[in-house]
TIVEXGU-73858 format. One line per 5 residues: number of its first residue (from 1); their letters; for each residue x, y, z of N, C-alpha, C. Coordinates in steps of 0.001 Angstrom, whole numbers, always signed. Each point is the difference from the previous one (the first is absolute). Layout:
<recs>
NUM = a = X:Y:Z:X:Y:Z:X:Y:Z; ...
</recs>
This chain:
<recs>
1 = mpntl = -2328:+51098:+83485:-765:+349:-1327:+268:-967:-1249; -1172:-777:-567:+341:-961:-1205:+660:+726:-1292; +571:-1027:-1015:+496:+463:-1077:-1040:+1033:-583; -1463:-142:-319:-1070:+623:-530:-717:+334:+1095; -152:+1204:-50:-1501:+260:+631:-1098:+430:-1128
6 = qaisi = -1357:-544:+1383:-1059:-8:-462:-977:+448:+451; -972:+1087:-1035:-876:+1029:+843:-1669:-1036:-548; -486:+719:+965:-1452:-664:+455:-675:+578:-131; -208:+1984:-312:-672:+644:-131:+479:+1515:-40; -30:+502:-1706:+361:+1126:+56:-1019:+1223:+490
11 = gamip = +336:+891:+165:-1458:+980:+216:-71:+1116:-1197; -925:-145:-323:-276:+807:-1430:+576:+2072:-81; -284:+207:+1457:+522:+1461:+276:+1184:-250:+314; +678:-266:-419:+1872:-144:+336:+603:+665:-1010; +435:+1113:+71:+748:+829:-1835:+1268:-694:+246
16 = agnyg = +331:-67:-1274:+1236:-614:-602:+986:+1403:+328; +1544:-599:+577:+488:+567:+537:+862:-1082:+643; +668:+970:+580:+1833:-944:+807:-7:+538:+1014; -664:-641:+1603:+228:+247:+1242:+1100:-506:+609; +467:+469:+1143:+1041:-92:+187:-13:+515:+1396
21 = kvfss = -675:+697:+816:+21:+1253:+1328:-1222:-943:+828; +875:-1262:+1166:-949:+207:+535:-690:+646:+741; -1346:-359:+1177:-661:+919:+486:-66:-904:+1356; -57:-1597:-284:+71:-683:+1172:+140:-1470:-686; +415:-982:+921:-121:-1238:-496:-157:-1002:+1439
26 = htkav = -520:-1013:-38:+52:-1047:+451:-217:-1559:-352; +336:-1413:+415:-614:-971:-735:-871:+33:-748; -1160:+556:+424:-1507:-207:-1225:+173:+942:-1108; +931:+1456:+89:-345:+1232:-1024:+1109:+912:+77; +532:+81:-1483:+791:+1269:+88:-769:+1092:-836
31 = nfiyk = -414:+1085:+1034:-459:+913:-1067:+705:+1153:-205; +642:+673:-1201:+232:+367:-1089:-345:+1663:-126; +280:+1012:-15:-126:+1221:+307:-527:+456:-1918; -1168:+369:+344:-732:+394:-1479:-406:+1624:+425; +820:+1140:-636:-1558:+1372:+692:+280:-562:+1415
36 = nqvit = -1210:+670:+364:-590:-3:+885:-605:-893:+1215; +61:-1258:-783:-673:-1454:+326:+1185:-933:-174; -303:-1724:+371:+1137:-766:-679:-751:-977:-1144; +805:-645:-611:-376:-1246:-769:+579:-1577:+1177; -609:-713:-44:+604:-585:+840:+244:-1727:-721
41 = icsrh = +1498:-725:+311:-109:-1260:-599:-413:-568:+1145; -725:-1578:+83:-395:-561:+1106:+9:-1694:+208; +350:-510:+946:-147:-1212:+156:-1447:-513:-733; +189:-1415:+194:-1234:-663:-302:-725:-65:+898; +187:+249:+517:-886:+289:+1590:-731:+1304:+127
46 = vcagp = -116:+684:-1065:-1373:+1309:-290:+117:-95:-647; -1835:+627:-72:-877:+278:-1300:+925:+740:-926; -606:+26:-1177:-36:+782:-1121:-601:+1653:+109; +690:+546:-327:-683:+1534:-279:+1037:+692:-380; -958:+1302:-1087:+95:+301:-1093:+1315:+548:+220
51 = frivl = +746:+518:+1118:+1283:+639:-135:+1102:-1227:+150; -353:-1182:+482:+1060:-1176:+458:+160:-1295:-1239; +1426:-251:+107:+266:-1064:-533:+383:-1384:+975; -652:-657:-323:-336:-1138:+985:+1068:-1132:-568; +886:-437:+692:+609:-729:-348:-67:-1653:+426
56 = sesdv = +390:-1158:-207:-215:-1582:+474:+866:-312:+1270; +1243:+1123:+425:+876:-497:+486:-756:+719:+1715; +637:-507:+1137:-177:+331:+1451:+255:+1089:+557; +1338:+248:-313:+739:+849:+684:+787:+657:-1409; -626:+1577:-250:+118:+1182:-586:+1125:+751:+459
61 = salds = +337:+138:+1465:+644:+664:+315:+1349:+411:-386; +614:-473:-903:+1449:+79:-688:+137:+923:-750; -1266:+35:-837:-442:+930:-1117:+111:+1590:+301; +1024:+291:-1322:+130:+1840:+380:-326:+73:-1481; -370:-235:-885:-80:+698:-1047:-669:-883:-990
66 = fslqh = -1252:+1031:-1098:-860:-1169:-1321:+196:+1153:-738; -506:-784:-951:-487:+1551:-1532:-945:-1197:-749; -784:+1305:-376:-1512:-593:-771:+606:+944:-1091; -106:-1012:-1390:+623:+806:-1312:-772:-831:-944; -836:+604:-1001:-290:-754:-1054:-452:-935:-9
71 = gilqi = -981:-538:+1369:-333:-1492:+294:+1174:-966:+910; +1276:+689:+132:+1174:-824:+673:+162:+211:+1350; -308:-679:+607:+335:+412:+1650:+816:-442:-5; +1188:+525:+638:+990:-575:+910:+540:+611:+1343; -18:-1188:+658:+378:+349:+1351:+1092:-389:+568
76 = agqvc = +789:+1353:+789:+1425:-666:+583:+1090:+67:-1588; -33:+457:-1099:+419:-437:-1306:-137:-1427:-324; -874:-774:+702:-893:-1035:-1182:-805:-45:-132; -355:-763:-1474:-1418:-7:-599:-686:-1030:+608; -1501:+841:+338:-1130:-887:+1073:-1018:-754:-1822
81 = ntsta = -85:-823:+822:-986:-1120:-803:-1116:+954:-134; -890:+164:-892:-1385:+715:+535:-811:-889:-1366; +547:-1140:-393:-1091:-726:-745:-1374:-355:+313; -140:-337:+1607:-1290:-470:+436:-282:+603:+863; +114:+1659:-68:+22:+901:+1170:-1749:+747:-538
86 = diyqi = -705:-76:+1175:-1206:+904:-573:+389:+1886:+601; -271:+500:-857:-518:+1354:+23:-1166:+436:+686; +515:+512:+1106:-1089:+314:+985:-485:+1353:-162; -1368:+6:-753:-652:+1553:-186:-1482:-130:+970; -386:+801:-262:-1370:-8:+877:-1273:+48:-1310
91 = nclqp = -750:-668:+274:-1282:-498:-835:-672:+1316:+470; -1112:+839:-319:-724:+724:+756:-1334:-162:+463; +316:+161:+1605:-978:-108:+1074:-1196:+333:-271; -667:-1088:-119:-1374:+626:-379:-1248:-466:+1322; -1006:+1078:+487:-1150:-52:+778:-510:-1629:-320
96 = vldaq = -636:-855:+863:-791:-1207:-249:-1230:+594:+1135; +557:-467:+1182:-1034:-53:+632:-949:+1700:+136; -934:-531:+955:-1001:+1637:+17:+898:+902:+1512; +57:+1033:+3:+684:+726:+676:-237:-494:+1524; -1295:-272:+574:-402:-627:+1501:+900:-1461:+308
101 = mrrir = -359:-996:-1314:+1226:-930:+433:+1146:-184:-218; +418:+1032:-487:+1618:+186:+15:+462:+699:+1198; -799:+565:+595:+152:+498:+1546:-29:-1098:+739; -1245:-670:-188:+97:-1053:+1284:+1218:-631:-23; +326:-836:-1143:+1413:-818:-417:+1204:+896:+692
106 = ikkcf = -157:+1164:-29:+1105:+286:+457:+196:+296:+1312; -1467:+297:+586:-83:-329:+1277:-3:-947:+1085; +172:-1270:-1250:+44:-993:+706:+1584:-309:+413; +541:+270:-1182:+1694:+410:+530:+362:+829:+1020; -333:+752:+22:+517:+1284:+1101:-476:-481:+1241
111 = mhyld = -962:-1046:+550:-250:-147:+1217:+828:-1555:+95; +239:-871:-1035:+1504:-729:+456:+978:+425:+135; +645:+1389:-780:+1123:+879:+144:+93:+278:+1261; -1059:+316:+712:+44:+491:+1394:+524:-1392:+874; -386:-1201:-466:+246:-575:+1103:+1292:-433:-399
116 = kvppf = +997:+526:-1086:+981:-809:+349:+1266:+1042:+212; -578:+1389:-586:+1016:+1572:-264:+1567:-362:+1317; +996:+128:+124:+666:+251:+867:-21:+774:+641; +313:+41:+1647:-7:+1106:+892:+160:+1345:-266; +1271:+491:-736:+504:+1036:-42:-21:+327:-1555
121 = gvgal = -569:-1008:-952:-699:+278:-1697:-991:+1457:+592; +317:+1216:-1361:-808:+1035:-15:-1411:-666:-15; -549:-323:-217:-1137:-593:+200:-605:-290:+1568; +799:-407:+312:+2:-534:+2012:+33:+1686:+606; +916:+475:-231:+411:+1372:+460:-1481:+1399:-238
126 = lraee = -173:-290:-1134:-1201:+576:-45:-1055:-325:+611; +233:-1224:+523:-1631:-221:+930:+413:+120:+1672; +1468:-267:+281:+685:-504:+1416:-1335:+1355:+971; +935:-615:+943:-599:+842:+1147:+1383:+728:+495; -463:+1375:+332:+1748:+668:-449:+1117:-478:+1424
131 = gnlkg = -1360:-202:+1173:+891:+120:+1164:+114:-1886:-211; +251:-751:-523:+667:-1046:+97:+1227:+37:-983; -36:+980:-326:+1576:+1:-703:+404:+997:+573; +1303:-8:-559:+1576:+1172:+740:+784:-459:-735; +797:+1574:+161:+1319:-34:-875:-52:+433:-1429
136 = felal = +656:-834:-983:+114:+60:-1258:-2007:-168:-1089; -525:-1128:+838:-889:-389:-516:-1215:+1077:+354; +218:+459:+916:-1109:+795:+411:-180:+1274:-652; +1381:+513:-348:+661:+1272:-970:-666:-472:-1390; +4:-1149:-326:-510:-457:-1539:-1331:-158:-155
141 = aksyk = -370:-81:+1689:-1887:-450:-475:-618:+1339:-332; +653:+1290:+838:-701:+1280:-29:+340:+452:-1349; +955:-411:-167:+307:+420:-1658:-566:+4:-883; -436:-1652:+24:-1570:-552:-1005:-620:+302:+98; -690:+622:+1520:-1163:-124:+36:-383:+1513:-436
146 = qgqkl = +744:+595:+313:+179:+1991:-304:+76:-363:-1527; +384:-776:-1000:+319:-105:-1011:-1713:-486:-972; -477:-719:+737:-974:-456:-513:-1049:+671:+500; -408:+546:+552:-734:+1354:+582:+216:+978:-1194; +1353:+679:+88:-23:+641:-1587:-523:-333:-973
151 = fseen = -343:-1211:-203:+410:-603:-1696:-1826:-99:+136; -743:-143:+1150:-1611:-172:+183:-131:+1587:-146; +642:+852:+444:-465:+1713:-993:+346:+648:-884; +1275:-1361:-468:-129:+578:-1445:+1236:+731:-227; +820:+0:+577:+852:+451:+415:+1656:-677:+166
156 = ysegi = -250:-352:-1354:+1129:-1045:-551:+1543:-217:-62; +18:+1749:-290:+1896:+751:+38:+517:-117:+1548; -1184:+307:+807:+589:-4:+1400:+113:-1471:+470; -1259:-856:+310:+254:-1281:-185:+965:-568:-312; +325:-402:-1182:+881:-801:-695:+1106:+528:+1380
161 = kcfkg = +481:+1225:+34:+1415:+271:+1185:-230:-796:+1170; -997:-525:+238:-345:-887:+1684:+648:-1739:-476; -89:-265:-1152:+305:-1348:-1044:+922:-251:-75; +519:+1169:-918:+1315:-438:-401:+1124:-230:+353; +1103:-942:-65:+883:-160:+100:+643:-543:+1293
166 = kgygl = -1490:-398:+599:-144:-21:+1365:-438:-1689:+746; +664:-498:+519:-398:-1315:+348:+1103:-1383:-523; +171:-1025:+116:+1469:-562:+384:-137:-680:-1689; +1078:-554:-709:+594:-471:-703:+630:+886:-1113; +398:-1192:-1309:+445:+977:-1082:-1229:+621:-965
171 = tpggd = -1261:-98:+94:-535:+682:+278:-1369:-33:+820; +365:+1368:+514:-640:+209:+1701:-1487:+20:-228; -586:-1175:+1268:-1640:-54:+63:-448:+1110:-567; +204:+1692:-108:-931:+761:-502:-127:-40:-1190; +1753:+79:-758:-220:-91:-1715:-1191:-1376:-146
176 = dflag = +154:-933:+509:-595:-1262:-574:-1649:+501:+243; +262:+425:+1238:-1895:+739:+245:-485:+1329:-1331; +1144:+747:-308:-380:+730:-1017:-136:-578:-996; +1068:-1160:-924:-556:-635:-986:-1323:-808:-255; -782:-1196:+1503:-665:+152:-177:-1124:+955:-190
181 = yilgl = -65:+668:+472:-1216:+1330:+73:+55:+136:-1332; +924:+604:-568:-6:+274:-1294:-581:-724:-1205; +264:-1511:+300:-115:-1244:-730:-1667:+77:+186; -178:-301:+934:-1962:+121:+223:-670:+791:-540; +814:+1593:+455:-1086:+728:-928:+103:-117:-2162
186 = ayrqk = +924:-347:+348:+512:-28:-1795:-768:-1379:-321; -250:-1231:+708:-1346:-1147:+108:-1344:+751:-74; -151:+847:+1055:-1120:+602:+324:-653:+415:-1628; +667:+925:-602:+96:+1040:-777:-147:-948:-1786; +219:-1534:+153:+71:-289:-1042:-1016:-1304:-74
191 = mgkkd = -111:-183:+1641:-1762:-1060:+155:-973:+1168:-198; +5:+1079:+341:-704:+817:+494:-892:+1055:-1334; +1701:+72:-922:-217:+835:-1299:-501:+1349:+972; +778:+398:+1236:+110:+1477:+320:+1208:+529:+167; +207:+1388:-708:+964:+504:-346:+166:+719:+1370
196 = lseil = +1661:-755:+427:+863:-167:+1273:+1221:+272:-101; +301:+1280:-1422:+1019:-295:-703:+578:+1735:+886; -476:+749:+186:+1053:+1517:+509:+35:-1077:+1385; -736:-362:+1139:+87:-801:+1253:+1597:-719:-614; -193:-812:-495:+1329:-738:-454:+1194:+58:-365
201 = avlly = -94:+1055:-634:+1146:+1526:-260:+777:+344:+769; -889:+363:+1246:+276:+649:+1393:+852:-1344:+549; -514:-732:+350:+368:-743:+442:+1281:-909:-875; +97:+219:-720:+1441:-710:-525:+1301:+839:-249; -524:+1593:+122:+868:+734:+122:+793:-103:+541
206 = eslse = -1281:+522:+1437:+643:+166:+1627:+594:-1380:+402; +51:-789:-914:-4:-1398:+1494:+1539:-426:-559; +690:+610:-1495:+795:-482:-609:+1277:+50:+1304; +1126:+99:-167:+1276:+652:+860:+1073:-966:-769; +1311:-156:+1247:+1517:-324:-1044:-8:-1747:+96
211 = nylsn = -982:-802:+746:-542:-1135:+253:-193:-558:-1289; +765:-640:-919:-216:-147:-987:-691:-1416:-625; +427:-977:+1274:-1330:-1070:-269:-904:+575:+548; -514:+540:+1417:-2080:+223:-206:-67:+883:-551; +677:+1053:-1048:-118:+706:-1621:-1021:-1257:-876
216 = tfliq = +526:-662:-87:-324:-1304:-899:-1138:-603:-93; -465:+111:+1442:-1389:-794:+445:-648:+1000:-92; -23:+1625:+612:-845:+630:+20:-538:+435:-2135; +1066:+285:-909:-227:+211:-1072:-669:-1220:-372; +316:-1267:-377:-1315:-1300:-75:-1489:+673:+448
221 = aaqll = +340:+324:+1487:-1498:-387:+264:-693:+1790:-635; +821:+784:-329:-800:+1499:-487:-797:-1218:-1089; +834:-324:-1137:-7:-274:-1241:-1025:-1274:+177; -641:-564:+1047:-327:-1483:+343:+607:-1357:-849; +1624:+211:-237:+890:-1282:-277:+679:-783:+775
226 = pnrdw = -1175:-1308:+962:+437:-522:+1232:+1045:-752:-790; +460:-739:+1455:+811:-1190:-148:-1019:-1078:-704; +863:-1289:-19:-1362:-1225:-314:-476:-360:+1392; +312:+649:+764:-598:-464:+1201:-1313:+892:+880; +511:+1239:-370:-1733:+1132:-113:-566:-540:-1057
231 = ldffe = +608:-400:-1464:-740:+287:-686:-1243:-1986:+332; +729:-430:+280:-920:-1376:-160:-913:+408:+1470; -279:+720:+799:-787:+825:+1102:-762:-52:-479; +504:+1578:-951:-808:+534:-808:-1358:-1225:-607; +838:-295:-417:-1354:-1144:-1308:-528:-803:+892
236 = slesn = +507:-162:+1160:-927:-917:+724:-1390:+242:+875; +652:+1729:+131:-1121:+385:+574:-1006:+513:-1122; -306:-23:-1177:-255:+200:-1285:-357:-1403:-275; -147:-1209:+625:-241:-1295:-527:-1864:-706:+700; -525:-188:-544:-1179:-759:+602:+929:-1234:+1024
241 = tkdpl = +575:-609:-1270:+290:-1520:+964:+1488:-50:+753; +1115:+988:+52:+1294:+14:+790:-427:+528:+1522; +790:-273:+867:-57:+312:+1582:+1111:+798:-513; -138:+1204:+394:+1038:+1144:+460:+793:-292:+1225; -237:-431:+458:+1130:-298:+1779:+1057:-520:-512
246 = pfmqq = +335:-1201:-620:+1306:-666:-272:+764:+1134:-753; -714:+1191:-1004:+1113:+659:-545:+606:+801:+1082; -1183:+560:+696:+489:+660:+527:+1234:-263:+1126; -945:-1004:+607:+1362:-1049:+891:+1725:+424:-868; +40:-364:-1149:+1248:+117:-1115:+462:+1730:+764
251 = isalg = -711:+774:-372:+405:+1263:+504:+532:+255:+1126; -825:-818:+579:+413:+230:+2053:+890:-386:+395; +243:-833:-736:+1691:-689:+21:+1017:+474:-402; +212:+1328:-622:+616:+860:-289:+1383:+837:+897; +981:-551:+332:+963:+896:+1177:-680:-6:+1304
256 = assgy = +816:+366:+1008:-720:+74:+1020:-1360:+287:+244; -280:+1154:-382:-1474:+827:-263:-323:+840:-948; +1224:-423:-1054:-389:+600:-1333:-1528:-123:-535; -312:-1075:-203:-875:-39:-1079:-1569:+252:+1243; +433:-429:+1464:-1085:+550:+543:-321:+1575:+7
261 = dtlsg = +1058:+383:+85:-56:+1844:+426:-458:+343:-1942; +146:-677:-1350:-570:+517:-1093:-1245:-255:+232; -139:-1257:+590:-1847:-192:+468:-837:+1091:+364; +794:+311:+1422:-446:+1073:+560:-719:+1269:-232; +1038:+492:-1366:-818:+765:-318:-693:-79:-1299
266 = ffaaw = +532:-1276:-731:-1628:-326:-954:-1098:+291:+726; -595:-1196:+1160:-711:+645:+801:-688:+1362:+187; +1036:+606:+267:-43:+1435:+630:-915:+818:-1102; +538:-842:-1417:-793:+1084:-700:-1330:-537:-209; -394:-966:+60:-1043:-467:+481:-796:+574:+1197
271 = emi = +423:+552:+217:-291:+699:+1242:-573:-1328:+937; +667:-1096:+585:-84:-901:+817:+615:+298:+1048; +1283:+782:-229:+438:-221:+1697:+330:+1994:-32
</recs>
């Protein structure tokens, strides 16, 4: 690490305090436990977010603590330069396009998504022929399909059980799907000015678990507090001049299939999967 750490972005939702309990750590991100979620120190390769501090470093895995007090950021006991850091906060998302045009643009993104979704991502398993699967993938497909059926019947509490904690990765594919589904409904509520608050409350409450990283994405989704990649995607969907596909591709690139799995939930919330 250099003598002086440089912050690129600081999330506006990060509470002041001392953080020293690590939930998970790797080259691009160290996740510190805060209540039932995480606050993350990120490398420069990770986009900004409301609960993220992005540094100019390429490897942050060695960091084991930080504090934010009275506007002063210290990381591993070292004062961090925040003079040029952006404070990441969500400007109020507002509908620009009419409902039909928005759905057309989302449908275009969905068709592109179908061409690229990895074979064992949630979206692919939801559409897969079970005769072509075996073992763990077959069990996942059956569970996901049952969950989708229960969601269509508005039996959210039981449907969540079919996704929660199921799949691959630090945030299992089923958790990513739930975060995307909640995010999709929250976005529909905002853009369509339709009250979905009761459904969102049930989805969030039932989806939370001991996976604090998954919890963070779920909490952000329910409150429509997206990270920069999703915010860019939403803003492009409402634009008359921006193509949303490049912004969706940024999301798709997250993790082995995490981005695709979150997108699968988003499209399911729009009744496209």
